[in-house]
C-alpha positions as CSV (number, residue, x, y, z in Angstrom):
1,M,83.0,159.7,84.8
2,P,86.3,159.7,84.4
3,F,86.9,159.1,80.9
4,T,89.0,156.0,81.6
5,T,85.9,154.2,83.5
6,P,86.3,150.7,82.0
7,F,83.4,150.3,79.5
8,W,81.4,153.4,80.1
9,G,84.1,155.7,79.6
10,L,84.5,158.0,77.0
11,F,86.9,156.6,74.9
12,D,86.2,152.6,76.1
13,Y,83.2,151.5,74.0
14,Q,83.4,152.8,70.4
15,L,80.3,149.8,69.4
16,D,79.0,151.7,66.5
17,L,82.2,152.2,65.0
18,D,83.0,148.4,65.4
19,V,79.5,147.3,63.7
20,Y,80.6,149.5,60.7
21,R,83.9,148.0,60.8
22,E,82.1,144.8,60.6
23,G,79.3,145.1,58.2
24,A,82.9,146.6,55.5
25,R,84.5,143.3,57.0
26,T,81.3,141.2,55.9
27,V,81.5,142.4,52.3
28,W,84.8,142.2,52.2
29,E,84.5,138.3,52.7
30,G,82.0,138.0,50.5
31,G,79.0,138.2,53.1
32,S,75.4,139.5,52.9
33,L,75.8,143.0,54.4
34,Y,71.7,143.6,55.5
35,D,71.5,139.6,56.6
36,A,74.8,139.0,58.6
37,K,74.0,139.6,62.1
38,L,77.1,141.7,63.2
39,L,78.9,141.3,66.8
40,G,76.0,138.6,67.1
41,Q,73.3,140.7,67.0
42,M,73.2,143.5,65.0
43,D,72.1,145.1,62.1
44,Y,73.3,147.0,59.5
45,T,71.3,150.2,59.0
46,Y,73.0,152.7,56.8
47,A,72.8,153.1,52.6
48,P,75.5,150.8,50.7
49,V,77.7,153.6,49.7
50,S,79.0,153.8,53.6
51,V,80.7,150.6,53.6
52,V,82.9,151.8,50.4
53,V,83.9,155.0,52.7
54,L,84.0,152.9,55.7
55,M,86.0,150.4,54.0
56,P,89.1,151.5,55.6
57,F,88.7,151.0,59.3
58,A,87.7,147.6,58.5
59,W,91.7,146.8,57.5
60,M,92.9,148.6,61.0
61,S,92.8,147.1,64.2
62,F,90.1,147.9,66.4
63,E,92.3,149.9,68.8
64,A,93.9,152.2,65.9
65,A,90.4,152.7,64.6
66,R,89.1,154.2,67.2
67,I,92.1,156.5,68.1
68,V,91.9,157.5,64.6
69,W,87.8,158.3,64.9
70,S,87.7,160.0,67.7
71,I,90.6,161.7,66.8
72,G,88.9,162.4,63.5
73,I,85.3,163.9,65.5
74,I,87.5,166.4,67.9
75,V,88.9,168.1,64.5
76,A,85.2,168.1,63.1
77,L,83.7,170.0,65.7
78,Y,86.7,172.2,65.6
79,V,86.2,172.7,62.2
80,V,82.2,172.9,62.1
81,I,82.6,175.6,65.2
82,M,84.6,177.8,62.7
83,L,82.6,177.3,60.2
84,C,79.7,178.6,61.9
85,F,81.7,181.7,63.1
86,A,82.6,181.9,59.4
87,A,79.0,181.9,58.4
88,L,78.0,184.6,61.2
89,G,80.6,186.7,59.7
90,R,83.8,186.8,61.9
91,R,87.2,186.4,60.8
92,A,89.7,183.5,62.0
93,T,91.3,185.5,64.8
94,W,93.6,183.2,67.5
95,P,91.3,184.6,70.1
96,L,88.2,183.4,68.1
97,R,90.4,180.2,67.6
98,S,90.8,179.7,71.3
99,L,87.2,180.2,72.2
100,A,86.7,177.7,69.4
101,V,88.5,174.9,71.0
102,G,86.8,176.2,74.0
103,L,83.4,175.4,72.7
104,V,84.9,172.1,71.5
105,A,85.1,171.2,75.3
106,V,81.9,172.4,76.0
107,S,80.3,170.7,73.2
108,M,81.5,167.7,74.5
109,L,79.7,167.7,77.2
110,L,76.6,168.0,75.5
111,E,75.1,164.0,75.6
112,P,74.6,164.2,71.7
113,V,78.6,164.8,71.0
114,R,79.4,162.5,73.9
115,T,77.3,159.8,72.5
116,T,78.6,160.8,69.0
117,I,82.3,159.9,70.7
118,W,81.2,157.0,72.8
119,Y,79.6,155.0,70.1
120,G,81.9,156.1,67.7
121,Q,79.3,157.4,65.8
122,I,79.3,159.2,62.3
123,N,77.0,162.2,63.2
124,V,79.8,164.8,63.3
125,F,81.0,163.6,60.1
126,L,78.0,164.3,58.4
127,L,77.2,167.6,60.4
128,L,80.5,168.8,58.8
129,V,79.6,167.7,55.3
130,I,76.5,169.2,55.5
131,L,77.1,172.5,56.9
132,A,80.7,172.6,54.4
133,D,78.5,172.1,51.2
134,L,75.5,174.3,52.3
135,L,76.5,177.5,54.1
136,R,78.6,178.3,51.0
137,P,76.9,181.1,49.3
138,D,73.9,180.5,46.5
139,G,75.3,179.6,43.3
140,S,78.4,178.5,44.3
141,R,79.7,175.9,41.8
142,L,78.1,171.9,42.7
143,K,76.1,173.2,46.2
144,G,74.0,170.8,47.6
145,I,76.3,167.8,46.3
146,G,77.9,167.5,49.9
147,A,74.4,167.7,51.4
148,G,73.3,164.9,48.8
149,I,76.3,162.6,49.4
150,A,74.9,162.7,52.9
151,A,72.0,161.8,52.7
152,G,73.2,159.0,50.4
153,I,75.1,157.4,53.6
154,K,72.3,158.3,56.2
155,L,68.7,159.2,55.0
156,T,67.4,162.2,56.9
157,P,69.6,165.7,55.4
158,L,67.0,164.5,52.1
159,I,64.6,167.2,54.7
160,F,67.1,169.7,52.4
161,L,65.3,168.6,49.3
162,L,62.1,170.4,50.8
163,Y,63.9,173.4,52.2
164,Y,65.4,174.4,49.1
165,A,62.0,174.0,47.3
166,L,60.7,176.0,49.7
167,L,63.1,178.5,48.4
168,R,62.7,178.1,45.0
169,R,66.4,176.8,44.8
170,W,66.2,174.7,42.0
171,R,69.9,174.8,41.2
172,T,71.0,173.3,44.7
173,M,68.0,170.8,44.9
174,A,69.4,169.2,41.8
175,G,72.5,169.0,43.3
176,V,71.3,167.3,46.5
177,V,69.8,165.0,44.1
178,G,72.7,164.4,41.9
179,G,75.2,163.6,45.2
180,F,72.0,161.4,46.5
181,L,72.0,159.5,43.2
182,L,75.5,159.2,43.1
183,T,75.8,157.4,46.0
184,M,73.2,155.1,45.0
185,V,75.0,154.7,41.3
186,V,78.3,153.9,43.4
187,G,76.3,151.2,45.6
188,F,75.0,149.3,43.0
189,V,78.4,149.4,40.7
190,F,80.7,148.0,44.2
191,L,77.4,146.3,45.9
192,P,75.0,145.3,43.6
193,S,73.1,143.2,45.9
194,A,73.2,144.5,48.8
195,S,71.9,147.7,46.9
196,W,68.9,146.2,45.6
197,S,68.5,144.5,49.1
198,Y,68.2,148.0,50.7
199,W,66.9,150.1,48.2
200,T,63.7,148.1,48.0
201,D,63.3,146.1,51.2
202,K,66.1,147.3,54.5
203,L,64.9,150.9,53.9
204,F,61.2,150.5,55.0
205,D,61.9,148.5,58.1
206,S,62.5,151.5,61.0
207,N,62.4,148.3,63.9
208,R,66.1,147.6,62.3
209,V,67.0,150.7,64.0
210,G,65.6,150.1,67.4
211,A,62.1,150.0,69.2
212,P,60.2,153.0,69.3
213,Q,59.5,152.7,72.9
214,T,63.2,153.6,73.7
215,L,63.9,156.4,76.1
216,G,66.6,157.5,73.8
217,N,64.9,157.4,71.2
218,Q,64.6,161.2,70.9
219,S,62.0,161.6,67.9
220,L,58.0,162.6,67.9
221,R,57.9,158.9,67.7
222,G,59.8,158.4,70.1
223,M,58.0,160.8,72.7
224,I,54.4,159.4,71.8
225,A,55.2,155.5,72.1
226,N,57.3,156.4,75.4
227,L,54.1,158.4,77.2
228,A,52.0,155.7,76.0
229,H,54.0,153.1,76.7
230,S,53.6,151.4,73.2
231,D,55.9,150.3,71.0
232,A,53.3,151.0,68.5
233,P,52.3,154.3,69.2
234,N,49.3,155.6,67.3
235,Q,50.4,156.6,63.1
236,L,47.3,159.0,62.6
237,L,48.0,160.6,65.9
238,W,52.4,160.7,65.2
239,L,51.7,161.7,61.5
240,T,49.3,164.3,62.7
241,V,52.5,165.9,65.2
242,V,55.2,165.7,62.4
243,L,53.4,167.4,59.6
244,I,52.7,170.0,62.6
245,A,56.5,170.1,63.4
246,L,57.8,170.2,59.4
247,G,55.2,172.9,59.4
248,L,56.6,174.8,62.2
249,G,60.4,174.0,61.4
250,M,60.4,175.0,57.7
251,T,58.1,178.3,58.4
252,A,61.0,178.6,60.8
253,A,63.7,178.3,58.6
254,V,62.5,180.2,55.6
255,L,61.8,182.9,57.4
256,A,65.4,182.7,59.2
257,H,67.0,182.7,55.5
258,R,65.1,185.6,54.6
259,N,66.5,187.3,57.4
260,G,69.9,186.6,56.1
261,H,70.8,184.2,59.1
262,E,71.4,180.6,57.3
263,L,73.3,179.3,59.8
264,L,70.0,179.4,61.9
265,A,68.3,178.2,58.8
266,L,70.0,175.0,58.3
267,S,70.3,174.0,62.2
268,V,66.5,174.1,62.3
269,V,66.2,172.0,59.7
270,G,68.5,169.3,60.5
271,M,66.8,169.5,63.9
272,T,63.4,168.6,62.1
273,S,64.9,166.2,60.6
274,C,65.4,164.8,63.9
275,A,61.8,165.7,65.2
276,I,60.3,164.0,62.4
277,S,62.3,161.0,61.9
278,P,60.4,157.6,63.3
279,M,64.2,156.9,65.3
280,S,65.7,160.0,66.7
281,W,68.7,158.3,69.0
282,G,70.0,161.3,71.1
283,H,73.8,161.0,69.3
284,H,71.4,162.5,66.0
285,W,71.2,165.8,67.4
286,V,74.2,167.1,66.7
287,W,72.5,170.4,65.5
288,F,73.1,171.5,69.0
289,V,76.0,172.5,68.1
290,P,75.8,175.0,65.7
291,V,72.8,176.4,67.7
292,L,75.3,176.9,71.0
293,V,77.8,178.6,68.5
294,I,74.8,181.3,67.6
295,C,73.9,181.8,71.3
296,V,77.2,182.5,72.1
297,D,77.9,185.1,68.8
298,L,74.8,186.7,70.2
299,V,76.0,187.4,73.6
300,L,79.2,188.5,72.1
301,R,78.0,191.1,69.6
302,T,78.4,194.7,70.5
303,D,75.5,196.0,68.5
304,L,72.7,193.9,69.9
305,S,70.9,195.5,73.3
306,P,71.9,194.4,76.7
307,I,68.6,192.5,77.1
308,R,68.9,190.6,73.7
309,R,72.3,189.7,74.8
310,M,71.3,188.5,78.2
311,L,68.2,186.5,76.6
312,A,70.7,184.5,73.7
313,G,73.2,183.9,77.1
314,A,70.3,182.3,78.9
315,G,69.0,180.4,76.0
316,G,72.8,179.0,75.6
317,V,73.1,178.1,79.4
318,L,69.5,176.4,79.3
319,L,70.1,174.8,75.7
320,V,73.7,173.0,77.5
321,L,71.6,172.3,80.6
322,V,68.9,170.2,78.5
323,A,71.6,168.4,76.5
324,F,74.3,168.2,79.2
325,A,74.9,164.4,79.3
326,W,73.7,164.2,82.6
327,R,74.6,160.6,84.2
328,T,72.4,158.2,85.9
329,H,73.5,155.2,87.8
330,F,71.2,152.2,87.6
331,A,72.7,149.5,90.5
332,Y,71.6,146.4,88.9
333,P,72.6,144.2,86.3
334,M,71.4,145.4,82.5
335,W,71.6,143.9,79.4
336,F,73.0,146.4,77.4
337,V,73.3,145.5,73.3
338,N,75.5,142.4,73.2
339,R,76.5,141.4,77.1
340,V,75.4,141.8,80.8
341,M,76.6,144.4,82.6
342,P,76.2,144.6,86.7
343,D,75.5,148.0,86.7
344,A,74.8,150.8,84.1
345,Y,76.0,154.5,83.9
346,L,73.4,156.0,81.1
347,M,73.6,159.7,79.6
348,G,71.5,162.1,78.8
349,L,68.6,164.2,80.9
350,F,65.9,161.5,79.0
351,F,67.1,158.4,81.3
352,K,66.1,160.7,84.5
353,A,62.6,159.6,83.5
354,E,63.4,156.1,84.8
355,T,64.2,157.6,88.4
356,G,62.9,160.6,88.9
357,P,59.3,162.2,90.3
358,A,56.2,161.0,88.5
359,W,55.2,164.2,88.3
360,A,58.4,165.0,85.7
361,Q,58.4,162.2,83.8
362,F,55.9,163.6,81.4
363,F,58.6,166.1,80.8
364,L,62.0,164.4,81.4
365,V,61.0,161.7,78.0
366,Y,61.6,164.7,75.0
367,P,64.0,167.1,76.2
368,Y,65.4,167.4,72.6
369,N,61.9,167.9,71.3
370,A,61.7,171.0,73.6
371,I,64.9,172.6,72.6
372,F,63.5,172.0,68.9
373,L,60.3,173.3,69.5
374,G,61.9,176.3,71.7
375,T,63.8,177.3,68.7
376,V,61.4,177.3,66.4
377,L,59.1,179.0,67.9
378,A,61.4,181.6,69.4
379,T,62.8,181.7,65.3
380,I,59.1,182.6,64.2
381,V,58.3,185.4,67.1
382,V,61.1,187.3,66.9
383,L,61.9,187.5,63.0
384,G,57.8,186.8,62.1
385,R,57.7,190.8,63.6
386,R,60.2,191.8,61.5
387,S,58.5,194.4,58.9
388,A,60.9,194.3,56.0
389,V,61.5,191.0,54.9
390,P,63.8,191.0,52.1
391,D,63.0,188.2,48.7
392,P,65.1,185.2,49.5
393,A,67.0,185.6,46.0
394,D,68.5,189.2,47.5
395,V,69.8,187.2,50.8
396,T,73.0,186.0,50.7
397,S,74.1,182.5,52.7
398,V,76.4,184.4,54.9
399,S,75.7,188.0,56.6
400,P,78.6,189.2,58.2
401,R,77.9,190.4,61.9
402,P,80.1,192.9,63.7
403,G,82.0,191.4,66.8
404,K,85.0,192.3,69.2
405,L,86.2,188.8,67.9
406,S,85.9,189.7,64.4
């Protein structure tokens, strides 16, 4: 689809960015952040401190804000990819930088990234903050603060507390808690009423984010809701599935860490947070980007057998195919958030469930959970078979890997 297609073009919507701006403007004008219906019907769902961060965009025109925001996402993607390569032991040579630019283009074809840009979402920026913080070596000054600040904006990064508790990394845990509490303090200082409303009430209403039975809800709860055709999925079933996913995800992450694959460990934890969250839109799954970089790195490694490199390449191709921004055209009027559209172009493999054959719908409604499960199981099988597992205290966060581009 051309970038300039009215409404559906990549840079021609940015609804969520407009919601961020309207939320900040509501606060600036003295309104109630969590009671106001922004743009006529939208709720503000992030923690109060986010308004402090986003306030400069309320002072810009919408056109200026979305240009700055979109460029920022693309730059952040490049930095994320270079951080990933650095964590994999590669030096920042010009061939590597060129490869990173190419991977930015490929990443923009993935539905989570494409939709992040189209909605003007914040996920790539949070991914950057978390990786820049947690990929530093253990013992780095204030490690965990960045992830805690990200959690103070959007709660899901709090899952890293469990990860570091399992690793007994108390200092990093303290950093995450400290960063999170800092955002709460800043919120109460600048927005006391809104902060009280959020932390005592609005936080617990997941329906403010969206209805569970939505194809775009790629969490496990969304999967159950869509398969059961219900907006009230069985709570016991959901909690059971969540505990299983959490156990598998943390097992894979700890194994990856103990074997020196910290980037993989953090990516698995990030994907686990998306899987177990009550609501995870497609654009929350930007953790596919570092997983793709890992696949590319394995393909380029000359110390691996051809079979392993082929398997890594196949895994990367499969990830791209499943997470690709597949377009589904609905040739009838559709109410889309705040307006009626004569037709709709919706992105993501999960929307094929609406038009695909009945036998395939079971598999089409939850493709991102399939990527999560595949990554987790592959990590457990491959790394769990290794006999010599070093103690976590002896493994650094960055493990050098040989390769032609290093």
